[in-house]
C-alpha positions in Angstrom: 7.1 120.3 -191.2 8.9 118.8 -194.2 11.7 120.4 -196.3 9.2 122.4 -198.4 7.6 123.8 -195.2 4.5 121.7 -195.8 2.9 119.7 -193.0 3.1 116.0 -193.2 1.3 113.4 -191.0 3.9 111.4 -189.2 1.7 109.3 -186.9 -1.9 108.4 -186.2 -2.5 107.4 -182.6 -5.4 105.0 -182.0 -4.9 104.2 -178.3 -8.3 105.5 -177.2 -11.4 103.4 -177.7 -13.8 106.4 -177.8 -13.8 110.0 -178.9 -10.7 112.1 -178.3 -11.9 115.4 -176.6 -8.6 117.3 -176.1 -4.9 117.2 -176.7 -2.1 119.2 -175.2 1.7 119.4 -175.5 4.1 119.1 -172.6 5.6 122.6 -172.0 9.3 121.5 -172.4 9.3 117.8 -173.6 8.3 115.9 -176.7 5.3 114.5 -174.8 1.6 114.7 -175.8 -1.4 114.2 -173.5 -4.9 113.4 -174.7 -8.3 113.2 -173.0 -11.1 110.9 -174.1 -14.7 109.8 -173.9 -13.3 106.4 -172.7 -12.7 108.1 -169.3 -8.9 108.0 -169.5 -6.0 110.3 -170.1 -3.2 109.0 -172.3 0.4 110.2 -172.8 2.5 109.7 -175.9 6.2 110.1 -176.8 8.3 109.4 -179.9 10.0 106.0 -180.1 11.9 104.8 -183.1 10.5 107.3 -185.5 6.9 106.7 -184.4 4.7 108.0 -181.6 3.5 105.4 -179.0 1.3 105.5 -175.9 3.6 105.4 -172.9 1.1 105.8 -170.1 -2.7 105.5 -169.4 -4.1 107.5 -166.5 -7.3 105.9 -165.1 -9.4 107.2 -162.2 -12.1 109.4 -163.7 -15.6 107.8 -163.7 -16.8 109.4 -166.9 -15.6 111.4 -170.0 -12.4 113.3 -169.6 -12.9 116.6 -171.4 -9.6 118.4 -171.0 -6.1 118.3 -169.6 -3.5 120.9 -168.8 0.2 120.8 -167.7 1.6 123.0 -165.0 4.6 125.2 -165.7 7.2 122.6 -164.9 5.4 119.8 -166.7 5.7 117.6 -163.6 2.0 117.8 -163.0 -1.1 117.4 -165.1 -4.7 118.5 -164.4 -7.7 116.7 -165.9 -11.4 117.6 -165.8 -14.3 115.3 -166.3 -18.0 114.7 -166.7 -17.7 113.1 -163.2 -17.6 116.7 -161.8 -14.0 116.4 -160.6 -10.6 117.7 -161.3 -7.7 115.4 -160.8 -4.0 116.3 -160.4 -1.5 113.8 -161.7 2.2 113.9 -160.7 5.1 112.5 -162.6 7.5 110.1 -160.8 10.7 109.2 -162.6 12.6 105.9 -162.1 14.5 105.9 -158.9 12.4 108.6 -157.3 12.8 109.3 -153.6 9.1 108.6 -152.8 9.5 105.0 -153.9 6.8 105.0 -156.5 7.3 102.0 -158.8 8.1 102.7 -162.5 8.1 100.4 -165.5 11.6 100.4 -167.1 12.8 103.9 -168.0 9.3 105.4 -168.4 8.0 107.6 -165.6 4.8 106.8 -163.6 2.0 109.3 -163.4 0.0 109.1 -160.1 -3.1 110.9 -159.0 -2.1 113.1 -156.0 -5.2 115.3 -155.6 -8.9 115.0 -156.4 -10.9 118.2 -156.4 -14.5 117.3 -155.8 -17.6 118.9 -154.4 -17.1 122.3 -156.1 -18.9 121.6 -159.4 -22.5 120.6 -159.9 -22.3 119.6 -163.6 -19.7 118.6 -166.2 -16.4 120.4 -166.1 -15.5 121.1 -169.8 -12.2 122.8 -169.6 -9.3 123.3 -167.2 -6.3 125.7 -167.4 -3.1 126.0 -165.3 -1.6 129.5 -165.0 2.2 129.4 -165.5 2.6 132.7 -163.7 0.7 132.1 -160.4 0.0 128.4 -160.4 -3.7 129.0 -160.2 -6.2 126.5 -161.8 -9.3 127.7 -163.7 -12.3 125.6 -164.7 -15.2 126.1 -167.0 -18.3 124.2 -165.9 -21.7 123.3 -167.3 -23.3 124.9 -164.3 -22.6 128.3 -166.0 -19.8 129.1 -163.6 -16.0 129.7 -163.8 -13.9 128.8 -160.8 -10.3 129.7 -160.0 -8.4 127.6 -157.4 -5.1 128.3 -155.6 -2.8 125.8 -154.1 -2.1 126.1 -150.4 1.5 127.2 -149.9 1.9 124.8 -147.0 0.5 121.8 -148.7 2.6 118.6 -149.2 3.8 118.3 -152.9 2.9 114.6 -152.7 -0.7 115.5 -151.6 -1.3 119.1 -152.7 -4.4 120.9 -151.5 -6.3 123.5 -153.6 -8.8 126.0 -152.3 -11.5 128.0 -154.2 -10.1 131.5 -154.7 -12.7 132.9 -157.1 -16.1 131.9 -158.3 -18.1 133.5 -161.1 -21.7 132.1 -160.7 -24.0 132.1 -163.7 -21.6 134.2 -165.7 -23.1 132.8 -168.9 -26.6 132.2 -170.1 -25.6 128.7 -171.3 -23.1 126.0 -170.5 -19.5 127.2 -170.3 -18.2 124.6 -172.6 -16.2 126.5 -175.2 -13.8 128.9 -173.8 -12.8 131.3 -171.0 -9.7 133.4 -171.5 -8.0 134.4 -168.2 -5.4 137.1 -168.1 -3.2 136.8 -165.0 -1.1 139.3 -163.2 1.0 138.4 -160.2 1.5 142.0 -159.3 -2.0 143.1 -158.4 -3.8 142.6 -155.1 -7.4 143.3 -156.2 -9.0 140.6 -158.3 -11.4 141.4 -161.0 -13.3 138.6 -162.8 -15.2 139.7 -165.8 -17.4 137.4 -167.9 -18.0 138.3 -171.6 -19.6 135.5 -173.6 -19.8 136.2 -177.3 -23.5 137.2 -177.3 -25.3 140.5 -177.5 -26.0 140.5 -173.8 -22.6 140.5 -172.1 -23.0 140.2 -168.3 -20.1 141.4 -166.3 -19.4 139.9 -162.9 -16.7 141.3 -160.7 -15.1 140.2 -157.4 -13.0 142.2 -155.0 -10.7 139.9 -153.1 -7.1 140.2 -151.9 -5.1 137.7 -153.9 -2.3 137.9 -156.5 -4.5 137.2 -159.5 -6.5 139.2 -162.0 -8.8 137.4 -164.4 -10.9 138.3 -167.4 -13.2 135.5 -168.6 -14.2 135.3 -172.3 -13.9 132.0 -174.2 -11.8 128.5 -173.8 -10.3 128.3 -170.4 -6.8 129.5 -170.9 -4.3 131.9 -169.3 -2.6 134.5 -171.5 0.8 134.7 -169.9 
């Protein structure tokens, strides 16, 4: 925003070689992440009054549709046309784990690969900043919520499927799912309401500290 409260373009980033599908800001740093048709995730920061690419995350075998940071910003989730969700962890220079870094820039390393849960493209992913749950919107008409195992190793986290809304929509879930989370409830209610005349409602009763309401993209209203 300039002095007259008008928006001014300060940088155009051309690091990707194909379509950019999604961008998201880091929760507490001047860091931007993008997902692309070129199968990569890229991270950008400001350097000498311009924005530059500071990291390229490779590992997905097809289009990366969306990315989401966790509450701390130390981890990043990405979802892809390859039917997987990858969790990337930030390692700063001099880290205790001994992960090599280039200069003063941190290294992002894939520490978890969620595969086998989705049968088609995963279009969106969201990370709940209240409960730490992950939600995905998939082309198989389903919404899935994953919870991290409390006993899992931070360097190799494990996530389990906590809730699944099969065929909640009559078409691909590729636009949106809004998830309202509450850490104080024990009974989980998952309700699907696509923006059409026929609004199917699917509910689950499960003892877990999460209540979700699915509408449209995948995002948690904290």
